[in-house]
N, C-alpha and C positions, 0 to 999 in steps of 0.2 A: 504494500500500500504506500509506503514512504517513497519507494522508487518511482511509482507511477505519478505521485504528486510532484516529486522533484522534476520529472521529465515534462509534465504539463506546465509547471512554473517556468522552466527554462524555455519551453516553446513559446509561451506568451511573452516572456521578456524579449525573446529574439524577434518576434513580430513588432513589439513596441520600439525596440532599438532600431530596427530596419526602417520604420516610418520616420523616426527622428533623424537618422543619418541621411535619409533621402531628401530632407528639407533643408538644404543649404541656403542661407540667406542671400548669397551673392548672385547665383544664376538660377533663379526660380523660373521655371518654364511650365506651362500648362494652364489648367483651369481650376479655379476654386469655386465651390457652390455655397450658397447661403440661402436657407429657407427659414421663414418666420411668418407669424400671423400678425397682420396689421389691423388691430381692433380700433375702431374709431376713425376710419378713413373717411374723409369728406372733401368734396370738390365742388366749387360753385358752377352753376349753369347760367350762361348768359344768352340773351337774345341776339339777333343779328345787329341790332343798333346799340348793344352794349349794356342793356339793362339786366340786372340780376333777377333771374326767374326763380331759382330754387337751389337747393343743395343736394348733391348725391351723398348719402351717408350709409355706411355699412362696414362689414368686416371683410378683409381681403387677405388671401394667402399669397405671399410673395416668394418667388423662386428667382434667384439672381446668379448669373455666371460671370465671374471675373477672369479675364484672360491675361496671362503674363508672358512676357518674353524677356529674358535676361534680367529678371528682377523688376521690370517696369510694366505697370498695367497699361495695356494698349486697347482694351475693349471691355465693355460690360453689356450684358443683355439681361433684361428684367421681364418676367412674366407674372402678371397680376391676375388672379382669378378670384371670383367671389360673387356675392349678390349685394346690390346697392338699393 
């Protein structure tokens, strides 16, 4: 039992260290995702002549993709879904 526990702990530590070592701060390349719930989302609605008509209010789920090349963010895509 102790041997199995030791092997599992070493395996999990190996996965964790692999992820940490893969994230060098100098040459970050790839995409990072960010997901969250935006509760209390509101946007004003205007008429064609600029008068405030109403407010769209609701909860929105946000999924964002941040694209990096050599440690510099060069793009971002956002997808907002929900009911207003």
